[in-house]
N, C-alpha and C positions, 0 to 999 in steps of 0.2 A: 606353882601355877604354870600350866603350859598352854600355849596357844595352839589351837587345832585348825589345820587348813587341809582342804581336798580339792582337786581339780574335778572331782566326780559330782560336785554340787556348785551352784553359781557362787561366784566371788562376792564378797561383801560389797554393797553398793554405797558405803559410807565409811566412816572411821570406827570400824568394830571388827571383831574376829567372827568367823563362822561358829566357833565354840571355844570354850575355855574348860580346861580339866584342872580341878583343884580339890585336894583332899579326898580322892576317891570319887568325886562327882564330876559330871560333865553338864555344862550349862550351854545350851545352844542359843544362838541368836535366832530371832524370828526368821521363818522361811516364808517367801512368797512364791507364787507359781511361776518360777524362772527356770529355764533349762540350764544345765551346767555351762552353756555357751552364753547364757545372759538373756536369752530370748523369752519373752513373756508368753505363757500358755494362755491362749484366749478361748479355749474350748468350754465345756459346760463346767459347773462347779465341781462335778465329779472329777473331770480331768485335771482341774486346778489342785484339788485336794490330793489327788494321787501323785502329782508332780512334787508338792510340798513334802508329802510323807516319804517319798523316794529320796528327796534331797536330804531330808532328816536322817534317814537310814544311812546314806553315805557319809554324812558328817559324823555320825555316832560310831560308824565302823572305823573311821579314820581315828577316832579318839579312843578305840578299844573297848567299844560298848555296841549296843544294838537297841532296835526297838523293843525287844523283849526285856530290856533292863531299864526302860523308862519308868520313872516313879511319879512325874507330874508334867502335864502339858497345859499350855494356855492357847486357846483359839480366839482370834479376834476376827469378827464378821461385821462387814458393812451392812449386811441385811439378815436379820434373824429368820427370815423366811427360808433361808438356806440351811438352817440348822439340822433338819432331818437328812437332807442330802449329804451333808458334811458327816453326819453320824453313821451313815450307810458305809461311805468310804473308809472312815475311821475304823470301823469294825472289821474291815478287810485286813487291816495292818496290825491292830492290837486285838490279839486273840487270847481268850481265857481270862487271866487276871488283868483287868484294865488298870492303867495308871490313874492317879487322882487327876482331875481336870477342872479347869475354869473355861467358860465360854463368855466372851465379853462383846458386847455391840459397840462399835466405834463408828465415828462419822466418816473417816477417810484412812487409807493405808498407803504406804509407799507405792509409787507408780499407779495409784488409783486402783489397786487390785481389790478383789472381793474378800479375801481370806488370807490370814497369816497364822503360822503356828510355831510356837517354840516348845523346848522340852527341857527337862532335867533328868539325867540318867545316872545309874551307877556304872562304874568301870567294871567290866566283866571280871576282871582279875580280883576284884575286892568285893564282888556283889555279895558274897556270903559271910563277910566279916562284920557286917553291920549288924 
């Protein structure tokens, strides 16, 4: 097991790691719309999801993976009316073969944000061994 950390994504805001690499898999912690400097992105839901997926991309890169190697994501939304907008941005980052995904409506999220996304990905060097 290896702890993954990068300055290109926001630091954890609690007692957890940005990601863990274990057995050829990378498990990311949920990302909320924070800049790498820890500032909240308060633009549209589109802007927030772009920041989240950019953060996930940087964390996965630090772990030796990429968005193209994601096998599962979970999206947490405080308002399911944002579902279509989230899908629009999501489709900009995940092209072709989409990962499996769950979308869950929740009451609140850390820092009262509207959306959080986590991912499970394959290590690029082992992606074709499974």
